[in-house]
N, C-alpha and C positions, 0 to 999 in steps of 0.2 A: 444381388444379380449373379446369374450363372456366368462363369468365365469359361472360355474355350481354351484348349491346350495351346501352349506356345508353338508358333509356326517356326519353320526352319529359316525364313528370311529374317535378317537382323534389323530391318526397319520397315515401317509401313510403306505400302506401295499405293500411289495415287495416279489415277488416269481419268481422261475425259473422252466422251463419245460424241461423234458428229454423224450426221447423215448427209448423203450427197444432195446437192442443190440442183434445181432444174433450170435456172436462168443465170445469165451473166451477172445480174445484179445480186442474186443470192450467193453466187460464188465469191464476188467481191466482199460481201458482208461476212461470209464465212472466213475469208482470209484475215479480216480484221479481228474477228472473234478468236481465231487461232492465235494471232499475235498477242492479244490481251491475255489469253489463258496460258500461252507458252511462257509468259513472264513469271508465272507461278512455279515453273519448273516441275511439271508432273513427270512421272516415269515414262508415260507414253499416251498417245491419242489413239482411239480406234475409230473406224469408219464403217458404217453399216452397209448391208448388201441386200437389195430388195428381193421380193418373192421371185423364185426361179431365176435369180441372176438378173432381174429387170434393171438394176442399176449397176451392172458389172463394170461398164466402161466409166460411168460416173464415179464409182467407188475407186477404181484404179487411178483416175485422174486426180481425185482429191488426195489419195494416199501419196501419189508422186509429189504433189505440191507441198504437202506437209513434210515429207521426207527431205525435199530440196530446201525447205525453210530451216532445216536443222533439228527437227523434232523426231523422236522415235515414234513409229506409227504401226498399228496392227490392223490390217484389213480384215473385215469379216468375210467369211467364205462359207458357202453351202452348195450342194449339188443342185437341188431343185430339178430343173429340166436340162441341165447342162450335161454334156458328154464327158467321159473320162479325159479325152484328148483336150477338150476346152479347159478343164480344171487344171490339167497338168501344164498346159501352156501358160496359164495364169500363174501357177506356182513358180514356174521357171522364170517368168517375167519379174515376179517379186524377188526371187533370189538374186537375179542379175541386177536389180535395182538397189539391193542391199537391205531389203526388208528381212527382219529376223523374228518377227512375232506374227501370229495369226489368231483370230477368234473363229473357231470351227463350230458351225451350227447345223442343225437339221434344216432350218429355214422353212419358209412357207412354200407349198407346192403351187406353181402358177395355175390360175383358174383354167379349167377345161382340159387339163392333162391327166389328172388323177395321180395316184402314187406310182408313177412309171419309172422313176429314177432308179438306176442300179444301186446307188448309194444314198438311200433315203434317210438313214439315221446318222446322227452326229458321230457316234462311235465308229461307223464305217468310213466316214470322211477322215477322222483322225488316223485310222489304220491306213487309208490311202496315202495321206500326206507322209506318214512315217515310212511307208513302203518305197515311196519315190524320192523322198528328200532326206531320209534318215533323221538325224537330230538337228538339222539346220534351223528349223523353226521352233520357237517357244510357243506351244499351243495352249490357248485358253478355250474353255468350253463353258456352256451355260448350265446353271442349276437353279432350283426353285424351292426356297425355304417354305413357301406356302403351297407348294406342289403345282406342277403343270396342269392347266385346266383340262387336258385330255387324258391325264393319268387315271388309272383304275383305282389306285390306292397310294397312301404315303409310302408303303414298303416297295411297291412296284416302281415308283418314281425314283427312290433311292437306288434300286437295282439298276435302272437305266443310267443313272449318273455314274455308278461304279463301273459300268461297261465303258464309258468314255474315258474314265481314269485308267482302267486296265489297258485300253487301246493305246495309251501314250500321252494323255493330256498332262500338261505341266501345272496348270492352275485353272481356277474356275471363277466366273463372275456371276453373281446371282441376279435373278429378276428383282426389281425394286420392291420394297415393302416399307411399312411404317411401324412395325412391331418388332422391336429388338429381340424380344424373347423368342420369336419365331426363328430368327437367325441363329441364336445361341443353341436352341434345342436341335435345330437341323445340323449344326456343326458337330454337336455331341453324337448324334446318330451316325453321321459320316465317320467319325472317329471309331465308333463301335464296329463299323464295317471295314475298318482298315484303310480308309481313305485319308491320305496324309498330305495331299496337295493343298496349297493356300486357297481358301474360299473367300473371295473378296466381295463384300456387299455392294450391290448396285444401288445407287442413290438417285432418286428422281425429285428434283426441286418442285415445289408447288407454286404455279403461277396462274393457272386457270382451272377453276373447279370443274366446269362442264367437260372440258377436254380430258382432265384427269379421270373423272368418273367414267367416261366412255372408254378410255384406253384401259383402265383397270378392269372393267367388266369383260373386256375381250381377252386380256392376258392372265386373269385370275389373281391379280394383286388386290389384297384386302385394304380398304381404307377404313380405319377404326371409326366407330360411330361418333365418338367425341370430336374427331377431326372433321367428319362430314357435317356435323351439326354447326360447328364454328364457320366452316366455309360457306354453307348454305345461308347462314345468318348475314354474311357480308354482302350477299346479292351481287350487284354489279360493281362493287367498290374494289376495283383492281388493286389499288395501293394497299388496302387492308389485307386482301388475300395474299399479296406478295410478302408483306411484312410478317404476317402470321406464318406463311409457308417457310420463310427463311428461319424464323424462330424454331418451329417444330422440327424441321429437318436438321438444323444445327444441333439441337438436343439429341436427336436420334444418332447422328454421326458421332457425337461426343460419347454417348453410351456405348456405341459399337467399338470405338477405338479403346476406351477404358476397359472394355470387357475382353480385349485381346484380338479383335478383328485385324487381319493382316494388311488392311488398307481400305481404300474406298474407290469406287468407279462411278463417276458422275455422268448421268444421262443429261447432257447439256441442252438438248433440243436446239442446238446451234445458237445458244445465247450465252453471253459471258456474265451478265449482271448477277443473277441469282446464285450461280456457282461461286463467283468471286466473293459475294457477301458471306456465304456459308464458310468458305475457305478462311476468310479473315476472322469470322466469329470463332473458329476453332484454333486460330493461331497456327495454321499448318506450315506457314513459311518458316516459323521458328522451330516447329516440332520436327 
């Protein structure tokens, strides 16, 4: 197996991602999921931000609740259709709240507006945050070992990632994938370009094949054929899909950590069960 170079961090970093809920019942469930996952003592939680800031208030609300519960939290942020003043107000709110980490993204443009935002790309958002808040925030950005679906080529995608790093990003979280070799090859190409920030693999547990296939088709994540075949063979057997998914993703995470990945970022889908099972399979509490 190809190994990536040693990172500057002295221990692996683990984090969990949530998305804002739309109902009081969903919020109450998320509070319980957070309580369960916080017991695993991750480095931080992140909270997503809808297209064009469509969940901005919801994101801020969840971020504040997680922060008040005693966990480090990183709000996602993108310009979308928001003005500079709106984003600056939000940044100042987060600073006043005591938030020290952000995930800066290009984000999706809200339908009907077109590419009208002054800060359309993530590197421009990173530059904006640095210009107005200096080094207050630890900034994470996104990257794509299997290449962003709208990229013209592998090299152009790496070029855009490097622009985010040069703008002042401190770390990166990848799109999810199920092929460890894709991650290691990508990490080596980044090293060749002088990119030295930690590149943390994004991990998506497998719980529902139809949803995973649809989401993967939209975001450009490849599901290896052998995994597709096994999942399709299980049909509607949810328990078998869950057990197989936990096994496969646990093996992937183990290979990534053994190969030198600087941590793992779990896309929880606001569920604690699959992530907790993978966590315990890896022995991460002791690790």
